[in-house]
Steps between C-alpha positions, in 0.01 A plus 500: 500500500868568452832335586740772618876445528552622856364464851249783497481779605877509441589589142174597341553597137660392175837360612468310830772244421754766404404714799564216744847442352583872495405531866707198601192322640575162656167355391212564265202298380170507317154621597159397368291817505172635371534784251342836583535861383822571692838367385544159668293616797237224504442240773751215520375141513828307524873563527803282437841618626844393379861599576689682224811311395832683524565458127144536369425772248168638380476241225553191714298636792208595274493149357494346846229736625286431193512130581419564867219739405340251264499230766359737761225617263393142421481432873321825591227536235300193611522619861363841400218337302414282800497800734797362694738788424430863586686801369702700752517875453852635454651745747561805281738642762743216422479534122807565285477590130723393213501680163535359152863423406646718226796427272698789647470351849768251398776760474759449772556798727838432659439769762264249661625235745632188330238283672230713340644433153513126570132513595420698186680243287287223650179705477557604139596157362388415238363850420616773475829366637768701678719706268763774501669712236867481409610770262145543375444127439252300705639209700268248666609377842381139509645363825637694796553499875579752771863526614701736719564841346787747520487843663549815294398350166226647283192283439524316168881484496652163411698366796607171339466328164570129471302203621260763635439858394465695823323837494498750787158582643363748750551233767707191428578385148333291232693197374367405156579153365298493178428782257372571151609794287238650271469288186734231637457161665518454880849444639658423833685791660850389395406457134309828505792686662743364244279547195372846596832615653352590839758655735489612865438872537252540216144603587162357409172682540 
């Protein structure tokens, strides 16, 4: 038996929690399933659903799902042993697959919509994180939100640097409030802008 971190058959594979956040799913859950040869294709004996909090990231959501999964497993195993719970075959036509997360997945592509980068930040916290490059140096983006963009500006260009560092995106803009330069400690946007001399008009990649 296995506890899987999604409501199967959605998000079969190695990264169901991250996949749900990347897709902007409103809810997720855990499934108690029987292992078989296929990847997460076995019959499902029990499911627990839960809304995804607006500020949850992969770390906090994984912790919550692990707790829910443990409770569901304790409840389900005796019912299986007693013949009170039967496995339900998954509908393969509804299956979605999620691959293993790689370190390079955390690189910010500012040509994407800003909302996509916010989702990636949540999905890739704590690992691999969301990061960009400024003059060849890696900068981790630790907290950000979507804001209105500006027409005619190249993706990755700094629109503002102060209490928030605002970067142009393919659609909208990304307002970053906490950052960490490579080899440095995390800072709020104002301290980072002052210490690293960030100015509007420069470009990050």
